[in-house]
C-alpha positions as CSV (number, residue, x, y, z in Angstrom):
1,X,0.8,-0.1,0.2
2,X,1.6,3.0,-1.0
3,X,1.3,6.9,1.1
4,X,3.2,9.6,2.0
5,X,4.7,10.1,4.8
6,X,6.5,13.9,5.7
7,X,6.2,13.8,2.1
8,X,7.6,11.3,0.6
9,X,6.0,8.6,-1.1
10,X,6.1,5.5,1.2
11,X,5.5,2.0,0.8
12,X,4.2,-0.2,4.1
13,X,2.4,-3.9,4.3
14,X,-1.3,-3.6,3.9
15,X,-4.1,-3.0,7.0
16,X,-1.5,-1.0,9.2
17,X,-2.2,0.8,12.3
18,X,-0.6,4.5,13.5
19,X,1.2,2.2,16.1
20,X,2.3,-0.9,13.9
21,X,4.1,2.3,11.8
22,X,5.5,3.4,14.5
23,X,7.1,0.6,15.3
24,X,8.4,0.1,12.0
25,X,10.1,2.8,12.3
26,X,11.4,2.8,15.4
27,X,9.9,5.5,16.2
28,X,8.0,4.0,19.6
29,X,10.2,5.0,22.4
30,X,9.7,8.7,21.4
31,X,6.8,11.8,21.5
32,X,5.4,11.7,18.4
33,X,2.7,13.8,16.9
34,X,0.3,12.5,13.8
35,X,-1.4,14.7,11.4
36,X,-3.4,12.1,9.3
37,X,-4.8,14.3,6.1
38,X,-4.5,17.3,7.8
39,X,-5.7,16.2,10.7
40,X,-3.7,15.5,14.2
41,X,-4.6,11.8,15.7
42,X,-5.3,11.6,19.2
43,X,-2.8,9.4,20.8
44,X,-4.7,7.9,22.4
45,X,-6.4,6.2,19.3
46,X,-2.9,6.0,17.6
47,X,-3.6,1.7,17.7
48,X,-7.5,1.7,16.3
49,X,-6.5,3.7,13.5
50,X,-5.8,1.6,10.1
51,X,-3.1,3.6,7.4
52,X,-5.4,3.5,4.4
53,X,-3.4,4.0,0.6
54,X,-3.0,7.4,-0.5
55,X,-3.2,8.7,3.7
56,X,-0.8,11.8,3.8
57,X,0.6,11.7,6.8
58,X,3.3,13.2,8.2
59,X,4.9,12.6,11.2
60,X,6.6,15.2,14.2
61,X,8.9,13.5,16.8
62,X,10.4,16.3,19.9
63,X,14.5,16.2,20.4
64,X,15.6,17.4,22.6
65,X,19.0,19.3,23.9
66,X,21.3,22.1,24.8
């Protein structure tokens, strides 16, 4: 299945949830904000939201530093 992640066309397995995608991208140990098709997705629903062909995602992680 093809979708866009941060303006980059990406192919992922069919039927993944947002949680599964983040796990696949190794982003599970970070604070991540997800926008799907221009709508913010609540962290509480990441495990319930199944991605669909053509979705457009923006993934934003927090980066600390000093």
